[in-house]
FIKOL-897590 format. One record per residue (C-alpha): residue number from 1; residue in three letters; x, y, z. Coordinates in Angstrom, 1 decimal, m for minus. Each point is the difference from the previous one (the first is absolute). Layout:
! residues N
REC   timar   marba        X        Y        Z
REC     NUM     ALA        X        Y        Z
...
//
This chain:
! residues 174
REC   timar   marba        X        Y        Z
REC       1     MET     17.4     26.7    129.1
REC       2     ASP     m2.6      1.5     m2.0
REC       3     ASN     m0.6     m1.6     m3.8
REC       4     ASN     m0.7      3.2     m1.4
REC       5     PHE      3.7      1.0      0.8
REC       6     PHE      1.1     m2.8     m2.1
REC       7     ALA     m2.3      0.5     m2.6
REC       8     TYR      1.0      3.6     m0.4
REC       9     ILE      3.8     m0.9     m0.4
REC      10     GLU     m0.8     m2.5     m2.3
REC      11     ARG     m2.0      2.6     m1.8
REC      12     LEU      2.9      2.0      0.4
REC      13     GLU      2.5     m2.2     m2.0
REC      14     LEU     m2.1     m1.4     m2.8
REC      15     MET      0.1      4.4     m0.1
REC      16     ALA      3.3      0.2     m0.3
REC      17     PHE      0.7     m2.1     m3.0
REC      18     PHE     m3.4      1.1     m2.5
REC      19     SER     m0.9      3.5      1.6
REC      20     GLY      3.0      2.0     m2.2
REC      21     TYR     m1.1     m1.9     m3.1
REC      22     PRO     m2.8      2.3     m1.3
REC      23     LEU      3.0      3.2      0.4
REC      24     LEU      2.5     m1.9     m2.0
REC      25     TYR     m2.5     m1.4     m2.5
REC      26     ALA     m1.6      4.2     m0.9
REC      27     ALA      4.4      1.2      0.1
REC      28     ILE      0.4     m2.9     m2.6
REC      29     LEU     m2.7      0.8     m2.1
REC      30     PHE      0.6      3.8      0.3
REC      31     ILE      3.7     m0.6     m1.0
REC      32     ALA     m1.0     m2.5     m2.9
REC      33     GLY     m2.9      2.6     m1.3
REC      34     ASN     m2.0     m1.8     m3.0
REC      35     HIS      1.3     m3.5      0.8
REC      36     GLN     m1.7     m1.0     m3.4
REC      37     SER      2.5      2.0     m1.7
REC      38     LYS      3.1     m1.3     m1.8
REC      39     ASN      2.9      0.4      2.2
REC      40     ASN      0.3     m3.2      0.5
REC      41     PHE      2.3      0.4      3.7
REC      42     LYS     m3.8      2.5      1.3
REC      43     SER     m1.7     m2.7     m0.2
REC      44     LYS      1.9     m3.0      1.3
REC      45     MET      0.1      2.3      2.8
REC      46     VAL     m3.5      0.0      0.5
REC      47     SER     m0.3     m3.8     m0.9
REC      48     LEU      2.4     m0.9      3.1
REC      49     LEU     m2.0      1.4      2.5
REC      50     PRO     m2.0     m3.0      1.0
REC      51     LEU      3.4     m2.3     m0.3
REC      52     ALA      1.5      2.5      2.9
REC      53     TYR     m3.9     m0.6      1.6
REC      54     ALA      0.2     m3.3      0.1
REC      55     MET      3.7      0.4      1.4
REC      56     ILE     m1.5      1.9      3.0
REC      57     GLY     m2.7     m3.4      0.1
REC      58     THR      2.9     m2.1      0.6
REC      59     LEU      1.9      1.6      2.7
REC      60     CYS     m3.0      0.3      1.6
REC      61     LEU     m0.9     m3.8     m0.5
REC      62     GLY      4.0     m0.4      1.7
REC      63     LEU     m1.0      1.8      2.7
REC      64     LEU     m3.0     m1.3      0.7
REC      65     LEU      1.6     m3.5      0.0
REC      66     LYS      3.1      1.0      2.4
REC      67     ASN     m3.1      1.1      2.2
REC      68     LEU     m1.8     m3.2      0.0
REC      69     TYR      3.4     m1.6      0.3
REC      70     PRO      0.8     m2.9      1.3
REC      71     ASP     m3.4     m1.4      0.4
REC      72     TYR     m2.0      0.0     m3.4
REC      73     SER     m3.1     m1.5      0.8
REC      74     PRO     m3.5      1.2     m1.0
REC      75     GLU     m0.7      0.0      4.4
REC      76     SER      3.2      2.3      0.0
REC      77     ILE     m1.2      2.0     m3.0
REC      78     LYS     m3.2      0.5      1.7
REC      79     MET      1.0      1.0      2.9
REC      80     LYS      2.7      2.3     m1.1
REC      81     THR     m2.2      1.8     m2.5
REC      82     GLN     m2.1      2.6      0.9
REC      83     GLN     m1.2      1.8     m3.5
REC      84     PRO      0.1     m3.1     m2.3
REC      85     TYR     m2.7      1.4     m2.6
REC      86     LEU      3.0      2.9     m0.3
REC      87     ILE      3.0     m2.6     m0.1
REC      88     ILE     m1.7     m1.9     m2.5
REC      89     TRP     m0.6      3.3     m2.1
REC      90     ALA      3.6      0.8      0.1
REC      91     LEU      1.0     m3.1     m1.1
REC      92     LEU     m2.0      0.1     m3.0
REC      93     SER      2.8      2.7     m1.1
REC      94     LEU      2.1     m3.5     m0.7
REC      95     LEU     m2.3     m0.1     m3.0
REC      96     PHE      2.0      2.7     m2.0
REC      97     TRP      2.9     m2.3     m0.3
REC      98     ILE     m2.7     m1.8     m2.8
REC      99     PRO      0.2      1.6     m3.3
REC     100     ARG     m3.7     m0.1     m0.4
REC     101     PHE      0.1      2.3      3.2
REC     102     ARG      2.8      2.2     m0.7
REC     103     LYS     m1.6      1.4     m3.3
REC     104     LYS     m2.8      2.3      1.9
REC     105     THR      2.2      2.1      2.1
REC     106     ILE     m3.1      1.8      0.9
REC     107     LEU     m1.0     m3.1      1.9
REC     108     SER      3.5      0.4      2.1
REC     109     LEU     m1.3      3.4      1.2
REC     110     VAL     m3.9     m1.1      0.8
REC     111     HIS      1.6     m2.6      2.1
REC     112     SER      2.3      2.2      2.1
REC     113     LEU     m2.5      3.1      0.6
REC     114     VAL     m1.5     m2.9      2.7
REC     115     PHE      3.0      0.9      1.9
REC     116     PHE      0.1      3.6     m0.7
REC     117     LEU     m3.7      0.7      0.8
REC     118     PHE      1.5     m1.1      3.8
REC     119     ILE      2.1      3.1      0.1
REC     120     ALA     m2.3      2.3     m1.8
REC     121     TRP     m2.5     m1.4      2.6
REC     122     ASP      2.1      0.9      3.0
REC     123     LEU      0.6      3.1     m1.5
REC     124     ILE     m3.4      1.3     m0.2
REC     125     ILE     m1.3     m1.4      3.1
REC     126     HIS      3.2      0.8      1.8
REC     127     THR     m0.2      3.9     m1.2
REC     128     PHE     m3.9      0.9      0.9
REC     129     ARG      0.5     m1.6      3.6
REC     130     SER      1.0      2.0      3.1
REC     131     SER      2.1     m2.0      1.7
REC     132     THR      3.3      0.9      0.4
REC     133     ASP      1.6     m3.2     m1.1
REC     134     LYS      1.2      0.0     m3.1
REC     135     SER      2.1     m3.5      0.1
REC     136     VAL     m1.9     m1.7     m2.0
REC     137     VAL      0.5      2.8     m2.8
REC     138     LYS      3.6      0.2      0.4
REC     139     ASN      0.3     m3.8      0.0
REC     140     ASP     m1.7     m0.3     m3.6
REC     141     MET      2.5      2.6     m1.2
REC     142     LYS      2.9     m1.8      1.4
REC     143     ILE     m1.6     m3.3     m1.8
REC     144     TYR     m0.9      1.8     m3.0
REC     145     THR      3.4      1.6     m0.8
REC     146     ASP      1.9     m3.6      0.4
REC     147     SER     m2.8     m1.9     m1.8
REC     148     LEU      0.5      3.0     m2.8
REC     149     LEU      4.5     m0.4      0.4
REC     150     LEU     m1.1     m3.9     m0.2
REC     151     ASN     m2.1      0.0     m2.9
REC     152     LEU      2.6      2.4     m1.7
REC     153     GLY      3.3     m2.1      0.7
REC     154     ALA     m2.2     m2.9     m1.4
REC     155     TYR     m0.4      1.5     m3.1
REC     156     ALA      3.5      0.9     m0.4
REC     157     PHE      0.8     m3.3      0.3
REC     158     ILE     m2.1     m1.2     m2.3
REC     159     LEU      0.5      3.3     m2.2
REC     160     LEU      4.0     m1.1      0.1
REC     161     LEU     m0.4     m3.9     m0.7
REC     162     PHE     m2.2      0.9     m3.0
REC     163     PHE      2.4      2.0     m1.5
REC     164     LEU      3.0     m2.5      1.0
REC     165     PHE     m2.0     m2.8     m1.6
REC     166     ALA     m0.7      2.7     m2.9
REC     167     TYR      4.0      0.4     m0.6
REC     168     ASN      0.9     m3.5      0.4
REC     169     LYS     m2.4     m1.2     m2.5
REC     170     LYS      1.3      3.0     m2.3
REC     171     ARG      3.4     m1.3      0.2
REC     172     SER     m0.6     m3.2     m0.8
REC     173     VAL     m1.5      0.5     m3.5
REC     174     SER      2.7      2.3     m1.2
//
């Protein structure tokens, strides 16, 4: 089979993890308003975004390892990887587990824009083409919706963990 097909599938997998994050980021920023305000909850909402992004990166790593199973040799990785630079870029999202990277929430947005640009590019190219085959745009919109739901779920999970730890800490102090 053609390697372009496998590269396209690999790109769709990565887009499924990371492309929905910019919209989630914008929505949380809109809800939080000016996160420099005195409201601790709103500022915490924004600061938890990179943790959710790191969780998405961890899930992506899990899928990549699952796809490589049972042979994790460098030869196997080279043979099965169609777009190594894009995968390396995706795995850089794991850096947001480190507090130093997590402090700059805008970095997580910039990181995810690479994957969002693939969707934007496909929309622009296939909107102005005269071809009747709109399957690429349809695939991208499905992937984007799934990515948005996955990112929303990861953010809700991180927010829930934050509330549980804060509640447990509050109970242990009193």
